[in-house]
ROKOLNU-706883 format. One record per atom (N, C-alpha, C, O, CB): atom name; x, y, z; residue number from 1; residue in one letter. Coordinates in Angstrom, 2 decimals, always signed. Atoms other than C-alpha are relative to their C-alpha. Glycine has a CB too. Layout:
REM ROKOLNU-706883
> CA X Y Z NUM A .
...
***
This chain:
REM ROKOLNU-706883
> N +1.09 +0.72 -0.66 1 M .
> CA +121.31 +153.67 +91.30 1 M .
> C +0.60 -1.39 +0.23 1 M .
> O +1.18 -1.94 -0.71 1 M .
> CB -1.40 -0.03 -0.88 1 M .
> N -1.28 +1.01 -0.27 2 P .
> CA +123.05 +150.54 +93.27 2 P .
> C -1.38 -1.01 -0.85 2 P .
> O -2.50 -0.56 -1.06 2 P .
> CB +0.80 -0.45 +2.17 2 P .
> N +0.60 +1.40 +0.65 3 P .
> CA +121.56 +146.67 +91.39 3 P .
> C -1.23 -0.08 +1.25 3 P .
> O -1.22 +0.42 +2.37 3 P .
> CB +1.38 -1.66 -0.07 3 P .
> N +0.84 +0.35 -0.77 4 R .
> CA +118.56 +145.49 +92.80 4 R .
> C +0.21 -1.44 -0.10 4 R .
> O +0.55 -2.07 -1.10 4 R .
> CB -1.26 +0.53 -0.25 4 R .
> N -0.40 +1.25 +0.46 5 T .
> CA +118.73 +142.01 +94.32 5 T .
> C -1.99 -0.44 +0.43 5 T .
> O -2.88 +0.17 +1.02 5 T .
> CB +1.73 -0.91 +1.05 5 T .
> N +0.97 +0.45 -0.15 6 S .
> CA +115.86 +139.96 +94.30 6 S .
> C -0.95 -0.36 +1.37 6 S .
> O -0.41 -0.57 +2.46 6 S .
> CB +0.30 -0.74 -0.61 6 S .
> N +0.80 +0.62 -1.34 7 L .
> CA +113.20 +138.95 +96.91 7 L .
> C +0.86 -1.22 +0.65 7 L .
> O +1.68 -0.95 +1.53 7 L .
> CB -1.63 -0.67 -0.47 7 L .
> N -0.24 +1.47 +0.37 8 L .
> CA +114.18 +135.33 +96.90 8 L .
> C +1.54 +0.11 +1.01 8 L .
> O +1.79 -0.32 +2.13 8 L .
> CB +0.13 -0.43 -2.09 8 L .
> N -1.21 +0.11 -0.39 9 R .
> CA +117.80 +136.14 +97.27 9 R .
> C +0.17 +1.23 +1.79 9 R .
> O +0.63 +0.70 +2.80 9 R .
> CB +0.99 +0.50 -1.63 9 R .
> N +0.48 -0.69 -1.36 10 R .
> CA +117.12 +139.33 +100.43 10 R .
> C -0.69 -0.93 +1.10 10 R .
> O -0.59 -0.65 +2.30 10 R .
> CB -1.08 +1.14 -0.37 10 R .
> N +0.72 +1.10 -0.82 11 A .
> CA +115.01 +136.16 +101.89 11 A .
> C +0.81 -1.14 +0.82 11 A .
> O +0.54 -1.54 +1.96 11 A .
> CB -0.88 -0.74 -0.97 11 A .
> N -0.65 +1.00 -0.06 12 A .
> CA +117.72 +133.51 +101.80 12 A .
> C +1.22 +0.49 +0.92 12 A .
> O +1.98 -0.30 +1.48 12 A .
> CB +0.27 -0.52 -1.37 12 A .
> N -1.23 +0.05 -0.61 13 K .
> CA +120.28 +135.60 +103.44 13 K .
> C -0.81 +0.73 +1.25 13 K .
> O -0.16 +1.58 +1.86 13 K .
> CB +1.44 +0.75 -0.82 13 K .
> N +0.14 -0.86 -1.61 14 S .
> CA +118.05 +136.96 +106.73 14 S .
> C -0.35 -1.12 +1.09 14 S .
> O -1.37 -1.79 +1.01 14 S .
> CB -1.50 +1.33 +0.07 14 S .
> N -0.19 +0.54 -0.66 15 P .
> CA +118.75 +135.18 +109.38 15 P .
> C -1.39 -0.87 +0.58 15 P .
> O -1.44 -2.07 +0.84 15 P .
> CB +0.71 +0.75 +0.60 15 P .
> N +0.79 +0.46 -0.57 16 T .
> CA +115.73 +134.64 +110.63 16 T .
> C -1.19 -0.79 -0.59 16 T .
> O -1.97 -1.67 -0.21 16 T .
> CB -0.23 +0.84 +0.60 16 T .
> N +1.05 +0.99 +0.69 17 L .
> CA +113.72 +133.63 +108.19 17 L .
> C +1.02 -1.64 -0.58 17 L .
> O +0.43 -2.67 -0.92 17 L .
> CB -0.83 +1.09 -1.66 17 L .
> N -0.87 +1.25 -0.13 18 R .
> CA +116.57 +130.83 +107.75 18 R .
> C -0.13 -1.01 +0.80 18 R .
> O +0.07 -2.18 +0.49 18 R .
> CB +1.07 +0.24 +0.26 18 R .
> N +0.18 +0.51 -1.51 19 K .
> CA +115.75 +129.89 +111.57 19 K .
> C -1.06 -0.71 -0.45 19 K .
> O -1.07 -1.94 -0.36 19 K .
> CB -0.29 +1.08 +1.36 19 K .
> N +1.56 +0.38 +0.12 20 L .
> CA +111.99 +129.58 +110.40 20 L .
> C +0.00 -0.92 -0.90 20 L .
> O -0.94 -1.68 -0.73 20 L .
> CB -1.01 +1.09 -0.41 20 L .
> N -0.19 +0.63 +0.94 21 A .
> CA +113.01 +127.71 +107.45 21 A .
> C +0.53 -1.54 +1.28 21 A .
> O -0.18 -2.50 +1.60 21 A .
> CB +1.16 +0.91 -1.25 21 A .
> N -0.29 +1.04 -0.76 22 V .
> CA +114.61 +125.29 +109.73 22 V .
> C -1.14 -1.10 +0.85 22 V .
> O -1.31 -2.31 +0.67 22 V .
> CB +0.83 +0.65 +0.85 22 V .
> N +0.67 +0.07 -0.87 23 V .
> CA +112.10 +125.05 +112.44 23 V .
> C -1.34 -0.76 -1.01 23 V .
> O -2.00 -1.72 -0.62 23 V .
> CB -0.09 +1.44 +0.81 23 V .
> N +1.14 +1.05 +0.72 24 V .
> CA +109.47 +123.81 +109.59 24 V .
> C +0.39 -1.03 -0.30 24 V .
> O -0.27 -1.98 +0.13 24 V .
> CB -0.61 +0.32 -1.16 24 V .
> N -1.01 +1.05 +0.36 25 A .
> CA +111.80 +121.50 +108.27 25 A .
> C -0.12 -0.76 +0.90 25 A .
> O -0.78 -1.76 +0.60 25 A .
> CB +1.36 +0.33 -0.18 25 A .
> N +0.09 +1.00 -1.21 26 I .
> CA +112.06 +119.78 +111.68 26 I .
> C -1.53 -0.31 +0.12 26 I .
> O -1.96 -1.46 +0.02 26 I .
> CB +0.63 +0.67 +1.51 26 I .
> N +1.36 +0.50 -0.25 27 V .
> CA +108.34 +120.09 +112.26 27 V .
> C -0.64 -0.80 -1.27 27 V .
> O -1.58 -1.54 -0.97 27 V .
> CB -0.93 +1.25 +0.39 27 V .
> N +0.30 +0.57 +1.29 28 L .
> CA +107.69 +118.74 +108.58 28 L .
> C +0.36 -1.28 +0.08 28 L .
> O -0.39 -2.06 -0.49 28 L .
> CB +0.62 +0.63 -1.11 28 L .
> N -1.03 +1.46 -0.07 29 A .
> CA +110.43 +115.37 +109.53 29 A .
> C -0.88 -0.83 +1.09 29 A .
> O -1.29 -1.99 +1.03 29 A .
> CB +1.94 +0.30 +0.70 29 A .
> N +0.74 +0.55 -0.67 30 Y .
> CA +108.66 +114.92 +112.27 30 Y .
> C -1.47 -0.60 +0.15 30 Y .
> O -1.76 -1.47 +0.97 30 Y .
> CB +0.18 +0.51 +0.52 30 Y .
> N +1.43 +0.45 +0.51 31 Q .
> CA +104.97 +114.41 +111.10 31 Q .
> C +0.74 -0.94 -0.87 31 Q .
> O +1.06 -1.87 -0.12 31 Q .
> CB -1.16 +1.19 -0.81 31 Q .
> N -0.48 +0.96 +0.68 32 I .
> CA +106.62 +112.26 +108.37 32 I .
> C +0.45 -1.14 +0.95 32 I .
> O +0.14 -2.28 +0.61 32 I .
> CB +1.01 +0.53 -0.85 32 I .
> N -0.80 +0.77 -0.91 33 W .
> CA +108.42 +110.46 +111.13 33 W .
> C -1.54 -0.85 +0.31 33 W .
> O -1.95 -1.96 -0.03 33 W .
> CB +0.97 +0.97 +1.44 33 W .
> N +1.00 +0.52 -0.60 34 L .
> CA +105.28 +110.21 +112.85 34 L .
> C -1.40 -1.20 -0.76 34 L .
> O -2.19 -2.00 -0.25 34 L .
> CB -0.46 +1.29 +0.49 34 L .
> N +1.37 +0.61 +0.60 35 S .
> CA +102.82 +108.90 +109.92 35 S .
> C +0.80 -1.57 -0.67 35 S .
> O +0.16 -2.56 -1.01 35 S .
> CB -0.90 +1.33 -1.53 35 S .
> N -0.64 +1.03 +0.55 36 V .
> CA +105.65 +106.41 +108.64 36 V .
> C -0.02 -1.27 +1.06 36 V .
> O -0.35 -2.41 +0.71 36 V .
> CB +1.41 +0.48 -0.41 36 V .
> N -0.13 +0.76 -1.50 37 Q .
> CA +106.05 +104.65 +112.18 37 Q .
> C -1.34 -0.39 +0.46 37 Q .
> O -1.46 -1.47 +1.05 37 Q .
> CB +0.65 +0.98 +1.23 37 Q .
> N +1.07 +1.20 -0.20 38 A .
> CA +102.33 +104.02 +112.58 38 A .
> C -0.46 -0.44 -0.78 38 A .
> O -1.60 -0.85 -0.54 38 A .
> CB -0.95 +0.10 +0.58 38 A .
> N +0.38 +1.45 +0.95 39 G .
> CA +101.94 +101.95 +109.65 39 G .
> C -0.09 -1.55 +1.10 39 G .
> O -0.97 -2.40 +1.19 39 G .
> CB +1.62 -0.29 -1.41 39 G .
> N -0.62 +1.63 -1.06 40 G .
> CA +103.46 +98.89 +112.35 40 G .
> C -0.24 -0.13 +0.74 40 G .
> O -0.17 -1.23 +1.29 40 G .
> CB +1.10 -0.45 +0.48 40 G .
> N +0.84 -0.02 -1.03 41 K .
> CA +101.84 +100.07 +114.79 41 K .
> C -1.53 -1.21 +0.44 41 K .
> O -1.75 -1.90 +1.44 41 K .
> CB -0.38 +1.36 -0.24 41 K .
> N +1.08 +0.41 -0.20 42 V .
> CA +98.51 +98.64 +114.27 42 V .
> C +0.00 -2.05 -0.76 42 V .
> O +0.54 -2.52 -1.75 42 V .
> CB -1.04 +1.34 -0.77 42 V .
> N -0.23 +1.65 +0.08 43 G .
> CA +98.06 +94.45 +114.28 43 G .
> C -1.02 -0.61 -0.79 43 G .
> O -2.11 -0.04 -0.73 43 G .
> CB -0.04 -0.75 +1.43 43 G .
> N +0.85 +0.72 +1.02 44 P .
> CA +96.24 +92.14 +111.78 44 P .
> C -1.48 -0.05 +0.88 44 P .
> O -1.32 -0.12 +2.10 44 P .
> CB +0.71 -1.72 -0.46 44 P .
> N +1.37 +0.26 -0.39 45 G .
> CA +92.35 +91.86 +112.70 45 G .
> C -0.61 +1.29 +0.48 45 G .
> O -1.81 +1.31 +0.80 45 G .
> CB -0.07 -1.08 +1.09 45 G .
> N +0.57 -1.38 -0.54 46 V .
> CA +91.80 +95.45 +113.79 46 V .
> C -0.79 +0.65 -0.45 46 V .
> O -0.44 +1.53 -1.24 46 V .
> CB +0.67 +0.83 +0.12 46 V .
> N +1.17 -0.76 +1.23 47 G .
> CA +88.45 +96.68 +112.43 47 G .
> C -1.09 -1.04 -0.23 47 G .
> O -2.22 -0.71 -0.58 47 G .
> CB +0.78 +0.38 -1.77 47 G .
> N +0.37 +1.07 +0.58 48 A .
> CA +87.34 +93.33 +111.81 48 A .
> C -1.45 +0.11 +0.52 48 A .
> O -2.48 +0.26 -0.13 48 A .
> CB +0.86 -1.27 +0.32 48 A .
> N +1.57 +0.25 -0.51 49 D .
> CA +84.52 +93.04 +114.49 49 D .
> C -0.98 +1.18 +0.20 49 D .
> O -1.27 +1.45 +1.36 49 D .
> CB +0.01 -0.67 +1.41 49 D .
> N +0.51 -1.17 -0.24 50 R .
> CA +82.48 +96.13 +113.92 50 R .
> C -1.39 -0.14 +0.20 50 R .
> O -2.15 -0.97 -0.31 50 R .
> CB +0.30 +0.87 -0.96 50 R .
> N +1.63 +0.02 -0.04 51 D .
> CA +79.19 +96.94 +115.03 51 D .
> C -0.87 +0.91 -0.70 51 D .
> O -0.19 +1.68 -1.39 51 D .
> CB -0.44 +0.19 +1.27 51 D .
> N +1.07 -0.63 +0.61 52 E .
> CA +76.03 +98.69 +113.61 52 E .
> C +0.63 +1.68 -0.51 52 E .
> O +0.38 +2.22 -1.59 52 E .
> CB -1.35 +0.00 +1.21 52 E .
> N -0.40 -1.41 +0.52 53 R .
> CA +77.85 +102.30 +113.64 53 R .
> C +1.32 +0.18 -0.39 53 R .
> O +1.81 +1.31 -0.37 53 R .
> CB -0.21 +1.02 +0.96 53 R .
> N -1.30 -0.25 +0.44 54 G .
> CA +81.36 +101.37 +112.31 54 G .
> C +1.19 -0.53 +1.16 54 G .
> O +2.39 -0.72 +0.95 54 G .
> CB +0.05 +1.60 -0.30 54 G .
> N -0.78 -0.24 -1.18 55 R .
> CA +82.86 +100.99 +115.43 55 R .
> C +0.23 -1.17 +0.79 55 R .
> O -0.72 -1.89 +1.11 55 R .
> CB -0.59 +0.97 +0.80 55 R .
> N -0.51 +1.39 -0.72 56 F .
> CA +85.12 +98.09 +117.37 56 F .
> C +0.73 +0.40 +0.83 56 F .
> O +0.87 +1.62 +0.98 56 F .
> CB +0.74 -1.07 -0.74 56 F .
> N -0.04 -0.21 -1.10 57 P .
> CA +86.78 +97.48 +120.32 57 P .
> C +1.61 +0.12 -0.75 57 P .
> O +1.88 +0.09 -1.95 57 P .
> CB -0.68 -0.99 +1.23 57 P .
> N -1.63 +0.11 +0.42 58 V .
> CA +91.02 +97.65 +120.44 58 V .
> C +0.91 +0.20 +1.22 58 V .
> O +0.79 +1.07 +2.08 58 V .
> CB +0.47 +1.22 -1.14 58 V .
> N -0.51 -0.42 -1.55 59 D .
> CA +93.43 +97.23 +123.12 59 D .
> C +1.60 +0.34 -0.52 59 D .
> O +2.27 -0.30 -1.33 59 D .
> CB -0.16 -1.54 +1.44 59 D .
> N -0.79 -0.63 +0.57 60 V .
> CA +96.29 +99.70 +122.96 60 V .
> C +1.04 -0.31 +1.19 60 V .
> O +0.70 -0.19 +2.37 60 V .
> CB -0.45 +1.42 -0.45 60 V .
> N -1.27 +0.34 -0.59 61 E .
> CA +99.81 +98.68 +124.40 61 E .
> C +0.93 +1.25 +0.19 61 E .
> O +1.35 +2.16 -0.53 61 E .
> CB +0.68 -1.04 -0.88 61 E .
> N -1.36 -1.12 -0.54 62 L .
> CA +102.18 +100.77 +126.06 62 L .
> C +0.98 -0.64 +0.57 62 L .
> O +0.90 -1.81 +0.93 62 L .
> CB -0.33 +1.14 +1.13 62 L .
> N -0.94 +0.75 +0.06 63 G .
> CA +105.40 +100.35 +126.73 63 G .
> C +0.16 +0.29 +1.68 63 G .
> O +1.20 +0.02 +2.29 63 G .
> CB +1.16 +0.34 -1.18 63 G .
> N -0.50 -0.34 -1.76 64 F .
> CA +104.95 +101.53 +130.76 64 F .
> C -1.60 +0.05 -0.04 64 F .
> O -2.40 -0.01 -0.97 64 F .
> CB +1.20 +1.79 +0.69 64 F .
> N +1.48 +0.05 -0.17 65 A .
> CA +101.70 +101.70 +132.69 65 A .
> C -0.24 +1.37 -0.08 65 A .
> O +0.54 +2.30 +0.07 65 A .
> CB -0.58 -0.66 +1.32 65 A .
> N +1.33 -1.34 +0.50 66 P .
> CA +99.28 +104.40 +131.92 66 P .
> C +0.08 +0.90 +1.08 66 P .
> O -0.11 +0.52 +2.23 66 P .
> CB -1.90 -0.54 -0.12 66 P .
> N +0.32 -0.31 -1.15 67 E .
> CA +99.36 +107.00 +133.79 67 E .
> C -1.30 +1.24 -0.67 67 E .
> O -1.60 +1.39 -1.86 67 E .
> CB +1.46 +0.50 +1.02 67 E .
> N +1.26 -0.98 +0.63 68 R .
> CA +96.11 +110.11 +133.92 68 R .
> C -0.08 +0.47 -1.39 68 R .
> O -1.06 +0.17 -2.08 68 R .
> CB -0.06 +1.31 +0.69 68 R .
> N -0.55 -0.36 +1.19 69 Y .
> CA +97.62 +111.69 +130.84 69 Y .
> C -0.21 -0.77 -1.14 69 Y .
> O -0.77 -0.28 -2.12 69 Y .
> CB +1.20 +0.11 +0.16 69 Y .
> N +0.29 +0.88 +1.06 70 H .
> CA +97.58 +108.67 +128.64 70 H .
> C -1.50 -0.21 +0.03 70 H .
> O -2.25 -0.11 -0.94 70 H .
> CB +0.79 -1.33 +0.13 70 H .
> N +1.44 +0.52 +0.47 71 I .
> CA +94.26 +107.62 +129.56 71 I .
> C -0.74 +1.20 -0.46 71 I .
> O -1.16 +0.90 -1.58 71 I .
> CB -0.88 -0.76 +1.23 71 I .
> N +0.66 -0.79 +0.70 72 L .
> CA +92.59 +110.47 +128.60 72 L .
> C +0.22 +0.88 -0.86 72 L .
> O -0.43 +1.90 -1.09 72 L .
> CB -0.47 +0.39 +0.50 72 L .
> N -0.48 -0.58 +1.39 73 R .
> CA +94.61 +111.39 +125.67 73 R .
> C -1.04 -1.34 -1.09 73 R .
> O -1.59 -1.10 -2.17 73 R .
> CB +2.30 -0.08 -0.17 73 R .
> N +0.45 +1.23 +0.59 74 I .
> CA +93.14 +107.56 +124.68 74 I .
> C -1.48 +0.06 +0.07 74 I .
> O -2.21 -0.50 -0.75 74 I .
> CB +0.58 -1.27 +0.71 74 I .
> N +1.50 -0.11 -0.14 75 Q .
> CA +89.71 +108.48 +125.98 75 Q .
> C -0.32 +0.22 -1.04 75 Q .
> O -1.12 -0.59 -1.51 75 Q .
> CB -0.59 +0.89 +0.80 75 Q .
> N +0.47 -1.29 +1.07 76 K .
> CA +89.39 +111.25 +122.91 76 K .
> C -0.80 -1.28 -0.97 76 K .
> O -1.89 -1.07 -1.49 76 K .
> CB +1.68 +1.20 -1.03 76 K .
> N +0.25 +1.21 +1.06 77 H .
> CA +88.90 +107.78 +120.78 77 H .
> C -1.10 -0.81 +0.33 77 H .
> O -1.58 -1.40 -0.64 77 H .
> CB +1.20 -0.99 -0.12 77 H .
> N +0.82 +1.12 -0.47 78 G .
> CA +86.34 +105.61 +122.86 78 G .
> C +0.00 -0.09 +1.18 78 G .
> O +0.45 +0.80 +1.90 78 G .
> CB +0.29 -1.14 -0.42 78 G .
> N +0.56 -0.17 -1.57 79 R .
> CA +85.12 +104.31 +126.16 79 R .
> C +1.37 -0.86 +0.32 79 R .
> O +1.96 -1.63 -0.44 79 R .
> CB -1.87 -0.79 +0.57 79 R .
> N -1.13 +0.48 -0.73 80 I .
> CA +87.88 +103.26 +128.33 80 I .
> C -0.73 -1.83 +0.50 80 I .
> O -1.95 -1.86 +0.65 80 I .
> CB +0.39 +1.35 +1.54 80 I .
> N +0.81 +1.27 -0.75 81 A .
> CA +86.93 +99.17 +129.74 81 A .
> C +0.87 -0.53 +0.92 81 A .
> O +0.69 -1.52 +1.63 81 A .
> CB -0.48 -1.23 -0.96 81 A .
> N -0.83 +0.15 -1.51 82 G .
> CA +89.76 +99.34 +132.08 82 G .
> C +1.46 -0.40 -0.74 82 G .
> O +1.76 -0.36 -1.93 82 G .
> CB -0.73 -1.52 +1.32 82 G .
> N -1.91 +0.29 +0.48 83 T .
> CA +93.89 +98.27 +131.98 83 T .
> C -0.04 -0.92 +0.63 83 T .
> O -0.76 -1.15 +1.60 83 T .
> CB +1.47 +1.01 +0.42 83 T .
> N -0.58 +0.94 -0.55 84 D .
> CA +95.57 +95.48 +132.44 84 D .
> C +1.63 -0.10 -0.19 84 D .
> O +2.33 -0.57 -1.09 84 D .
> CB -0.68 -1.07 -0.44 84 D .
> N -1.71 +0.18 +0.02 85 G .
> CA +99.18 +95.82 +133.44 85 G .
> C +0.29 +1.77 -1.49 85 G .
> O -0.03 +2.96 -1.41 85 G .
> CB +0.64 -2.53 -1.01 85 G .
> N -0.74 -1.28 +0.91 86 H .
> CA +100.86 +98.12 +130.05 86 H .
> C -1.36 +0.12 -1.33 86 H .
> O -1.37 +0.68 -2.43 86 H .
> CB +2.08 -0.64 -0.87 86 H .
> N +1.02 -0.14 +1.43 87 V .
> CA +97.57 +97.67 +127.93 87 V .
> C -1.52 +0.32 +0.39 87 V .
> O -2.07 -0.32 +1.28 87 V .
> CB -0.06 -1.58 -0.96 87 V .
> N +0.95 -0.61 -0.18 88 V .
> CA +94.43 +99.67 +127.76 88 V .
> C -1.00 -0.45 -1.01 88 V .
> O -0.98 -0.18 -2.21 88 V .
> CB +0.31 +1.26 +0.04 88 V .
> N +1.56 +0.12 +0.93 89 H .
> CA +90.91 +98.29 +126.52 89 H .
> C -0.50 +1.06 -0.36 89 H .
> O -0.57 +1.98 +0.45 89 H .
> CB -1.21 -0.60 +0.66 89 H .
> N +1.01 -1.35 +0.48 90 L .
> CA +88.93 +100.83 +124.41 90 L .
> C -0.76 -1.23 -0.67 90 L .
> O -0.46 -2.39 -0.97 90 L .
> CB +0.71 +1.61 -1.22 90 L .
> N +1.02 +0.73 +0.78 91 R .
> CA +85.75 +99.88 +122.86 91 R .
> C -0.61 +1.75 -0.47 91 R .
> O -0.60 +2.85 +0.08 91 R .
> CB -1.25 -1.35 +1.11 91 R .
> N +0.81 -1.19 +0.39 92 G .
> CA +83.80 +102.16 +120.51 92 G .
> C +0.56 +0.82 -0.97 92 G .
> O +0.13 +1.88 -1.41 92 G .
> CB -0.28 +0.82 +1.07 92 G .
> N -0.84 -0.88 +0.47 93 V .
> CA +86.44 +103.11 +118.70 93 V .
> C +0.44 +0.00 -1.64 93 V .
> O +1.14 -0.89 -2.12 93 V .
> CB +1.06 -0.19 +0.84 93 V .
> N -0.01 -0.44 +1.50 94 A .
> CA +86.39 +104.68 +114.82 94 A .
> C +1.25 -0.57 -0.59 94 A .
> O +2.20 -0.84 +0.16 94 A .
> CB -0.02 +1.64 -0.21 94 A .
> N -0.91 +0.07 +0.83 95 P .
> CA +88.60 +103.86 +112.28 95 P .
> C +0.95 +0.93 -0.25 95 P .
> O +2.12 +0.70 -0.52 95 P .
> CB -0.45 -0.21 -0.86 95 P .
> N -1.21 -1.05 +0.05 96 A .
> CA +90.05 +107.31 +112.11 96 A .
> C +0.80 +0.00 +1.62 96 A .
> O +2.00 +0.21 +1.77 96 A .
> CB -0.75 +1.77 -0.42 96 A .
> N -0.53 +0.18 -1.11 97 G .
> CA +90.58 +106.90 +115.77 97 G .
> C +1.31 -0.84 +0.26 97 G .
> O +2.23 -0.52 +1.01 97 G .
> CB -0.93 -0.41 +0.62 97 G .
> N -1.03 +0.90 -0.04 98 V .
> CA +92.80 +103.87 +115.21 98 V .
> C +1.63 +0.69 -0.63 98 V .
> O +2.81 +0.58 -0.30 98 V .
> CB -0.62 -1.31 -0.91 98 V .
> N -1.58 -0.76 +0.65 99 D .
> CA +95.09 +106.19 +112.68 99 D .
> C +0.35 +0.89 +1.26 99 D .
> O +1.43 +0.69 +1.81 99 D .
> CB -0.19 +1.24 -1.73 99 D .
> N -0.35 -1.02 -0.76 100 A .
> CA +94.97 +109.05 +115.17 100 A .
> C +1.09 -0.69 +1.36 100 A .
> O +2.23 -0.26 +1.58 100 A .
> CB -1.51 +0.75 +0.48 100 A .
> N -0.56 +0.57 -0.86 101 L .
> CA +95.90 +106.57 +118.22 101 L .
> C +1.57 -0.62 -0.64 101 L .
> O +2.57 -0.81 +0.05 101 L .
> CB -1.06 -0.97 +0.52 101 L .
> N -1.75 +0.44 +0.57 102 A .
> CA +99.14 +105.35 +115.97 102 A .
> C +0.61 +0.89 -0.07 102 A .
> O +1.77 +0.77 +0.34 102 A .
> CB +0.35 -0.60 -1.34 102 A .
> N -1.14 -1.00 +0.05 103 R .
> CA +100.56 +108.28 +115.42 103 R .
> C +0.38 +0.62 +1.42 103 R .
> O +1.33 +1.36 +1.65 103 R .
> CB -0.41 +1.19 -0.98 103 R .
> N -0.74 -0.31 -1.35 104 E .
> CA +100.79 +108.78 +119.00 104 E .
> C +1.31 -0.27 +0.33 104 E .
> O +1.08 -1.41 +0.70 104 E .
> CB -0.56 -0.58 +0.95 104 E .
> N -1.07 +1.04 -0.02 105 Y .
> CA +104.67 +107.62 +119.55 105 Y .
> C +0.48 -0.55 +1.21 105 Y .
> O +1.58 -1.06 +1.40 105 Y .
> CB +1.07 +0.45 -0.59 105 Y .
> N -0.36 +0.68 -1.27 106 W .
> CA +104.33 +106.60 +123.05 106 W .
> C -0.58 -1.36 +0.27 106 W .
> O -0.22 -2.19 +1.10 106 W .
> CB -0.39 +0.84 +1.10 106 W .
> N +0.64 +0.66 +0.10 107 I .
> CA +101.59 +104.51 +121.84 107 I .
> C +1.15 -1.22 -0.79 107 I .
> O +1.82 -0.93 -1.78 107 I .
> CB -1.22 +0.64 -0.53 107 I .
> N -1.08 +0.95 +1.04 108 K .
> CA +103.87 +100.84 +120.79 108 K .
> C -0.87 -0.93 -0.58 108 K .
> O -0.21 -1.58 -1.38 108 K .
> CB +1.33 -0.93 +0.78 108 K .
> N +0.86 +1.04 +0.52 109 H .
> CA +100.75 +98.43 +119.72 109 H .
> C -1.24 +0.21 -0.11 109 H .
> O -1.71 +0.51 +0.98 109 H .
> CB +0.05 -1.02 +0.62 109 H .
> N +1.35 +0.17 +0.14 110 I .
> CA +97.36 +98.45 +118.61 110 I .
> C -0.92 -1.26 -0.18 110 I .
> O -1.24 -1.41 -1.35 110 I .
> CB -0.18 +0.63 -0.88 110 I .
> N +0.41 +1.57 +0.89 111 E .
> CA +95.57 +94.80 +118.31 111 E .
> C -1.53 +0.02 +0.48 111 E .
> O -2.14 +0.49 +1.45 111 E .
> CB +1.03 -1.82 +0.64 111 E .
> N +2.05 +0.54 -0.43 112 A .
> CA +91.66 +93.56 +118.10 112 A .
> C +0.47 -0.81 +1.39 112 A .
> O +1.53 -1.42 +1.52 112 A .
> CB -1.18 -1.66 -1.62 112 A .
> N -0.10 +0.80 -1.05 113 P .
> CA +91.11 +92.12 +121.61 113 P .
> C -0.16 -1.46 -0.11 113 P .
> O -0.89 -2.11 -0.85 113 P .
> CB -0.80 +0.43 +0.81 113 P .
> N +0.40 +1.82 -0.06 114 K .
> CA +91.48 +88.40 +122.57 114 K .
> C -1.32 -0.10 +0.22 114 K .
> O -1.92 +0.74 +0.87 114 K .
> CB +0.69 -0.97 +1.30 114 K .
> N +0.86 +0.56 -0.15 115 R .
> CA +88.46 +86.23 +122.17 115 R .
> C -0.74 -0.14 +1.81 115 R .
> O -0.01 -0.66 +2.65 115 R .
> CB +0.48 -1.08 -0.73 115 R .
> N +0.50 +0.05 -2.03 116 G .
> CA +86.44 +86.30 +126.24 116 G .
> C +0.23 +1.16 +0.74 116 G .
> O -0.31 +1.37 +1.83 116 G .
> CB +0.99 -1.14 +1.08 116 G .
> N -0.62 -1.45 -0.71 117 S .
> CA +88.17 +89.77 +127.06 117 S .
> C -0.94 +0.76 -0.33 117 S .
> O -0.92 +1.95 -0.02 117 S .
> CB +1.45 +0.68 -0.48 117 S .
***
């Protein structure tokens, strides 16, 4: 009777499972990178001026002029109040919306709006 190999050894020798493990590792590393870089995007004072529902305005700065795709993605997290060059003014944003926006790799910075704007 031939010696039995363990399931783990057979799985480690499988080219398909090795490729799948590499893809899973890449996706996991990308998600970790998104989480780490998101922390530095949110400026001080974001969320300080909350309304009765706990929502607040933010200015989302992009490194380029926003296109329809970007506006639609940002609009999922609040009401668009306009754009000014590379900045999208957003109102009615929840704290979870700020977290989701910060994870977008194409968003450069999120700030509290300047007074009078």
